[in-house]
NUROPA-944588 format. One record per residue: y, x negated, z negated of N, C-alpha, C, O, CB in turn; chain; residue in three letters. Coordinates in steps of 0.05 Angstrom, whole numbers. Each point is the difference from the previous one (the first is absolute). Last residue first. Glycine has a CB too. Layout:
SEMAR,n_Y,n_X,n_Z,ca_Y,ca_X,ca_Z,c_Y,c_X,c_Z,o_Y,o_X,o_Z,cb_Y,cb_X,cb_Z,kette,rest
SEMAR,Y,X,Z,Y,X,Z,Y,X,Z,Y,X,Z,Y,X,Z,A,ALA .
...
This chain:
SEMAR,n_Y,n_X,n_Z,ca_Y,ca_X,ca_Z,c_Y,c_X,c_Z,o_Y,o_X,o_Z,cb_Y,cb_X,cb_Z,kette,rest
SEMAR,351,83,-167,25,4,-7,-1,-11,-30,21,1,-14,-12,40,49,A,UNK .
SEMAR,-62,-69,60,-8,11,-25,29,1,-16,15,-19,3,-69,-1,-3,A,UNK .
SEMAR,45,-17,87,-3,31,2,-6,12,-28,-1,25,-4,-17,-28,52,A,UNK .
SEMAR,22,-94,-27,25,13,5,2,29,1,21,12,0,-13,-49,23,A,UNK .
SEMAR,-89,-16,-39,22,1,-23,23,14,8,11,14,-17,-25,-55,0,A,UNK .
SEMAR,-85,63,54,26,-16,8,20,0,-20,9,21,-8,-15,-10,53,A,UNK .
SEMAR,-100,-17,-63,19,19,6,27,-9,8,8,-22,-10,-32,47,-19,A,UNK .
SEMAR,-72,-75,41,19,5,-18,17,26,12,-1,9,23,1,-61,-41,A,UNK .
SEMAR,-101,-10,34,19,18,6,17,4,-21,-9,-2,-22,-17,22,52,A,UNK .
SEMAR,-33,-108,-5,-8,28,-5,24,16,13,10,-5,21,-38,-6,-67,A,UNK .
SEMAR,7,-89,53,9,9,-27,-12,30,-6,-13,6,-20,60,-37,26,A,UNK .
SEMAR,-46,-19,84,-11,-17,-22,1,6,-31,-9,-15,-17,20,-14,52,A,UNK .
SEMAR,56,75,27,-25,-13,12,-6,-23,-20,15,-15,-11,-3,26,63,A,UNK .
SEMAR,36,84,-67,9,-26,-7,-25,-19,6,-17,-3,-17,51,20,-19,A,UNK .
SEMAR,6,88,63,-20,-23,2,8,-23,-7,19,-10,12,-37,29,17,A,UNK .
SEMAR,62,80,-58,1,-22,18,-24,-17,-6,-10,-2,-23,61,4,26,A,UNK .
SEMAR,-11,101,-17,-23,-19,-7,-2,-24,19,-9,1,23,-17,39,-43,A,UNK .
SEMAR,97,22,34,-2,2,-25,-22,-21,-12,5,-15,-19,10,65,26,A,UNK .
SEMAR,12,-41,87,22,-9,-15,-3,1,-32,14,-13,-15,12,29,55,A,UNK .
SEMAR,-90,-24,62,4,7,-29,25,-9,-12,7,-24,2,-53,23,-6,A,UNK .
SEMAR,4,21,102,27,-21,-8,1,12,-27,16,18,-2,16,-27,49,A,UNK .
SEMAR,-101,48,-9,-3,-25,15,23,-18,-5,0,-23,6,-25,46,30,A,UNK .
SEMAR,24,69,-70,-19,-16,-16,-4,-29,15,-8,-19,-14,-17,65,-6,A,UNK .
SEMAR,108,23,15,-15,-12,22,-22,-21,-12,7,-23,-4,37,29,37,A,UNK .
SEMAR,4,47,-95,8,17,27,-14,-11,24,-7,15,19,53,-5,-36,A,UNK .
SEMAR,-93,-12,-83,16,-16,17,10,16,24,-15,16,11,-10,-57,-25,A,UNK .
SEMAR,-41,68,-55,28,-3,-13,19,-14,23,24,2,-3,-44,-8,-49,A,UNK .
SEMAR,-74,31,69,10,20,-14,28,-1,-8,14,21,-2,-56,-16,-11,A,UNK .
SEMAR,-9,-75,53,4,21,19,10,26,-11,8,17,15,-42,-38,10,A,UNK .
SEMAR,18,-56,-77,26,-4,20,0,23,18,22,7,10,-23,-57,-11,A,UNK .
SEMAR,-72,48,-57,23,7,-14,24,-2,18,18,16,-1,-40,-29,-42,A,UNK .
SEMAR,-61,-12,77,2,30,-7,25,6,-13,12,21,7,-60,-19,-13,A,UNK .
SEMAR,34,-96,21,6,16,25,-2,29,-3,16,13,14,-33,-49,11,A,UNK .
SEMAR,-6,-14,-101,25,-2,7,9,12,27,20,14,2,-24,-53,-30,A,UNK .
SEMAR,-87,38,4,14,20,-16,33,-5,4,14,20,2,-57,-18,-38,A,UNK .
SEMAR,-17,-58,82,-4,26,8,18,20,-15,14,17,11,-59,-31,2,A,UNK .
SEMAR,44,-78,-39,16,2,24,-4,31,9,20,13,7,-25,-68,9,A,UNK .
SEMAR,-49,34,-88,30,-1,-8,14,8,26,12,21,2,-16,-58,-40,A,UNK .
SEMAR,-86,21,52,5,25,-13,29,4,-8,11,21,3,-58,-23,-19,A,UNK .
SEMAR,-9,-69,61,27,4,10,6,26,-11,17,14,12,-19,-41,30,A,UNK .
SEMAR,-81,-12,-54,19,-21,-12,28,9,4,18,-10,-12,-50,-27,21,A,UNK .
SEMAR,-61,97,-18,20,-6,17,20,-21,-9,11,6,-21,-18,39,37,A,UNK .
SEMAR,-96,-36,-57,20,17,9,19,-12,19,-6,-21,12,1,42,-53,A,UNK .
SEMAR,-77,-54,-4,-4,11,24,25,17,8,-2,14,20,-47,-16,-29,A,UNK .
SEMAR,20,-89,-53,21,24,4,-5,7,26,2,-15,20,34,1,-50,A,UNK .
SEMAR,-114,-39,-34,19,2,25,18,23,0,-8,22,-9,-25,-43,34,A,UNK .
SEMAR,-11,-13,-121,-3,16,27,22,-4,21,24,-1,-4,-46,35,-23,A,UNK .
SEMAR,18,-67,-67,-19,-14,18,-13,13,23,-21,-6,11,14,-17,-48,A,UNK .
SEMAR,75,46,-34,-27,9,-3,-16,-12,17,-23,7,-1,36,31,-12,A,UNK .
SEMAR,72,-71,11,-5,6,-30,-30,11,-2,-15,-7,-18,66,20,8,A,UNK .
């Protein structure tokens, strides 16, 4: 839009998700609350939502 190159980090969402997982998951390396949907993004586990 502004004809300027983006100089930020393209993985900023992934970094935020990792930080959230470290705070809410029992085992962040095997997440149960926030699931990765490859090619799409992330979602909350439908089975854990009441």
